[in-house]
N, C-alpha and C positions, 0 to 999 in steps of 0.2 A: 437583496445585494448588500443583505447584512448576512445569509448563509454561503453566498457563493466567496464573500470575503474573511465567516469563518473556518468555510473550506481548503480554499487557498491555507491562509495562519496551520491549519492540523497540516498541512502541506507541509509546510514551510519544516512545525516541529519536528515530523517523523522523520525526514531526510535527509536532517543536521543535527539533530543529538544522539551524543553516542557514539559515533560513527565513525568519529580522526584517526580510529589507531584499523577500522577496518580494511580485511583485504578480498581483491579479487572480484566479486560481482551480489547486487544487491537486487533478488527476486522481492518486487512487491505482486499484489494480486487487490486491485484496486475498484474504484468505481468509474465508466466510463468518464472519461473530460474530466475527474477527480486533481489529480494529478498530472500541475502546465507542466507543459515541456519544458519553457526557456528554467523550470526549478529546475530539475533530472539533468540539463545540458548544464546550468551554474554549481548542483553538489558535482555530477561528474568532474568537471574541468579542479574542484577547489581541492576533493578530496583521491584524484585517479581511479572511483568505483567505479565500474559502473552500474546504472539500471534497466534491468529488464521490468517490463511495467502488460502484465497482465491483465485485462480488466471482463469487467460484469456487468451488467444493465438489472438485476437484483438481487434480496438476501437470498433467495428461493436459486438462483441462477450459484451462485459463491457456493451454497451449498451442497448441491446437490453435485460440483466439479467436486470439492473437497469431500464427499462422503464418497465418487469414483473412484480414488484415491492418489489424486493430484498430491503432491505433494513437495518440498521441496521449497516455497516461499518463506522468505525471511519475516513478511512485512504485510499480515491481511488484514483489510480495513472493515470489518462488518459495521451495520449498523448498531445500534447502541439496543434496538430490543432483540434482533440476533445473538449477542456473544451470551447468554445463558446457553442457548440452546449447541453451539460449537461448545460452550463448554463442557455440557452435556454428552455431546458426541466424543469427545476429545483429542 
């Protein structure tokens, strides 16, 4: 339960911090079932910014998609242990 609450708090923070003046659409690549649909709906209503969320089920899937050339994401949410790998990948 504590992990689930932490995930909701992190999702809320990532969708609300520093986006009040953004325009257009926000593209997120995140864990499956990590971003609550209610939070996205609230964010879209409050900001007028459309949110598109693509999901993945493992860090390996995330890495493979990015290595294959997937671009255009504004926010990608890997696990902590994959951050150095993604940094090394550029």
